KOLFI-414109 format. One record per residue (C-alpha): residue number from 1; x negated, y, z negated. Coordinates in Angstrom, 2 decimals, always signed. Layout:
BEGIN
<rec pos="NUM" px="X" py="Y" pz="Z"/>
...
//
This chain:
BEGIN
<rec pos="1" px="-89.18" py="+117.72" pz="-100.84"/>
<rec pos="2" px="-87.52" py="+114.90" pz="-98.65"/>
<rec pos="3" px="-87.38" py="+111.29" pz="-100.07"/>
<rec pos="4" px="-89.46" py="+108.85" pz="-97.62"/>
<rec pos="5" px="-90.22" py="+104.82" pz="-98.01"/>
<rec pos="6" px="-93.81" py="+104.34" pz="-98.96"/>
<rec pos="7" px="-94.22" py="+100.73" pz="-98.96"/>
<rec pos="8" px="-92.50" py="+97.26" pz="-99.83"/>
<rec pos="9" px="-94.25" py="+95.52" pz="-102.46"/>
<rec pos="10" px="-95.98" py="+92.46" pz="-101.37"/>
<rec pos="11" px="-97.40" py="+91.75" pz="-104.67"/>
<rec pos="12" px="-97.64" py="+92.94" pz="-108.02"/>
<rec pos="13" px="-100.02" py="+92.67" pz="-110.96"/>
<rec pos="14" px="-99.33" py="+93.72" pz="-114.57"/>
<rec pos="15" px="-102.51" py="+95.36" pz="-115.60"/>
<rec pos="16" px="-103.18" py="+95.33" pz="-119.81"/>
<rec pos="17" px="-103.27" py="+99.04" pz="-120.57"/>
<rec pos="18" px="-102.81" py="+100.32" pz="-117.09"/>
<rec pos="19" px="-99.45" py="+99.49" pz="-115.69"/>
<rec pos="20" px="-98.98" py="+97.81" pz="-112.89"/>
<rec pos="21" px="-100.74" py="+97.23" pz="-109.53"/>
<rec pos="22" px="-98.41" py="+97.20" pz="-106.71"/>
<rec pos="23" px="-99.81" py="+95.83" pz="-103.08"/>
<rec pos="24" px="-97.86" py="+96.62" pz="-100.17"/>
<rec pos="25" px="-97.84" py="+94.90" pz="-96.96"/>
<rec pos="26" px="-100.85" py="+95.64" pz="-94.97"/>
<rec pos="27" px="-98.82" py="+96.90" pz="-91.84"/>
<rec pos="28" px="-97.56" py="+99.97" pz="-94.15"/>
<rec pos="29" px="-100.34" py="+102.48" pz="-93.96"/>
<rec pos="30" px="-98.13" py="+105.57" pz="-94.97"/>
<rec pos="31" px="-99.92" py="+105.93" pz="-98.16"/>
<rec pos="32" px="-103.10" py="+106.92" pz="-96.56"/>
<rec pos="33" px="-101.76" py="+110.26" pz="-95.66"/>
<rec pos="34" px="-102.35" py="+111.31" pz="-99.70"/>
<rec pos="35" px="-105.89" py="+111.60" pz="-101.25"/>
<rec pos="36" px="-106.99" py="+108.86" pz="-103.66"/>
<rec pos="37" px="-105.53" py="+109.52" pz="-107.34"/>
<rec pos="38" px="-102.60" py="+111.48" pz="-105.99"/>
<rec pos="39" px="-99.76" py="+111.48" pz="-108.33"/>
<rec pos="40" px="-96.40" py="+110.76" pz="-107.01"/>
<rec pos="41" px="-92.71" py="+110.55" pz="-108.39"/>
<rec pos="42" px="-91.79" py="+107.54" pz="-106.93"/>
<rec pos="43" px="-88.09" py="+105.86" pz="-107.00"/>
<rec pos="44" px="-88.42" py="+101.77" pz="-107.64"/>
<rec pos="45" px="-85.58" py="+99.69" pz="-105.83"/>
<rec pos="46" px="-85.18" py="+96.63" pz="-107.24"/>
<rec pos="47" px="-83.66" py="+93.59" pz="-105.36"/>
<rec pos="48" px="-80.96" py="+93.64" pz="-107.97"/>
<rec pos="49" px="-79.71" py="+96.99" pz="-107.00"/>
<rec pos="50" px="-81.25" py="+98.75" pz="-110.16"/>
<rec pos="51" px="-83.34" py="+102.02" pz="-109.80"/>
<rec pos="52" px="-86.14" py="+103.38" pz="-112.10"/>
<rec pos="53" px="-88.31" py="+106.98" pz="-111.43"/>
<rec pos="54" px="-91.37" py="+106.86" pz="-112.51"/>
<rec pos="55" px="-95.12" py="+108.46" pz="-111.69"/>
<rec pos="56" px="-97.62" py="+106.39" pz="-109.42"/>
<rec pos="57" px="-100.89" py="+107.15" pz="-108.21"/>
<rec pos="58" px="-102.71" py="+106.36" pz="-105.13"/>
<rec pos="59" px="-105.36" py="+103.63" pz="-105.58"/>
<rec pos="60" px="-107.38" py="+101.84" pz="-103.11"/>
<rec pos="61" px="-107.89" py="+97.79" pz="-103.38"/>
<rec pos="62" px="-110.53" py="+96.19" pz="-101.37"/>
<rec pos="63" px="-109.92" py="+92.50" pz="-100.15"/>
<rec pos="64" px="-107.12" py="+90.99" pz="-98.18"/>
<rec pos="65" px="-104.06" py="+89.39" pz="-99.90"/>
<rec pos="66" px="-104.14" py="+85.32" pz="-99.22"/>
<rec pos="67" px="-100.72" py="+84.33" pz="-100.20"/>
<rec pos="68" px="-97.83" py="+86.32" pz="-101.83"/>
<rec pos="69" px="-98.07" py="+84.53" pz="-105.09"/>
<rec pos="70" px="-101.85" py="+83.72" pz="-105.70"/>
<rec pos="71" px="-103.65" py="+81.71" pz="-108.46"/>
<rec pos="72" px="-104.60" py="+82.97" pz="-111.58"/>
<rec pos="73" px="-108.03" py="+82.64" pz="-110.44"/>
<rec pos="74" px="-107.27" py="+84.44" pz="-107.50"/>
<rec pos="75" px="-105.79" py="+87.32" pz="-109.56"/>
<rec pos="76" px="-108.67" py="+87.65" pz="-111.52"/>
<rec pos="77" px="-110.80" py="+87.51" pz="-108.56"/>
<rec pos="78" px="-108.89" py="+90.34" pz="-106.80"/>
<rec pos="79" px="-108.99" py="+92.66" pz="-109.99"/>
<rec pos="80" px="-112.59" py="+93.16" pz="-109.94"/>
<rec pos="81" px="-112.56" py="+94.11" pz="-106.48"/>
<rec pos="82" px="-110.04" py="+97.13" pz="-107.21"/>
<rec pos="83" px="-111.47" py="+100.21" pz="-107.54"/>
//
């Protein structure tokens, strides 16, 4: 299988017991080609050059990001809308 850039992370949230929710830029709809809950082997590329391979799943969140670093109250509200 060939490698493909799936998204550039605009926001991320640590979800206790679940892992990390990574939200891509709204202009990157490439994940829509996969069914919900599809498991993918993903290679993360960090700004400092590190790389890590993890298993991720495709999920859907409702709502629009309001800023890159939301307040704690905004984070809680947004997490309530995640399916």
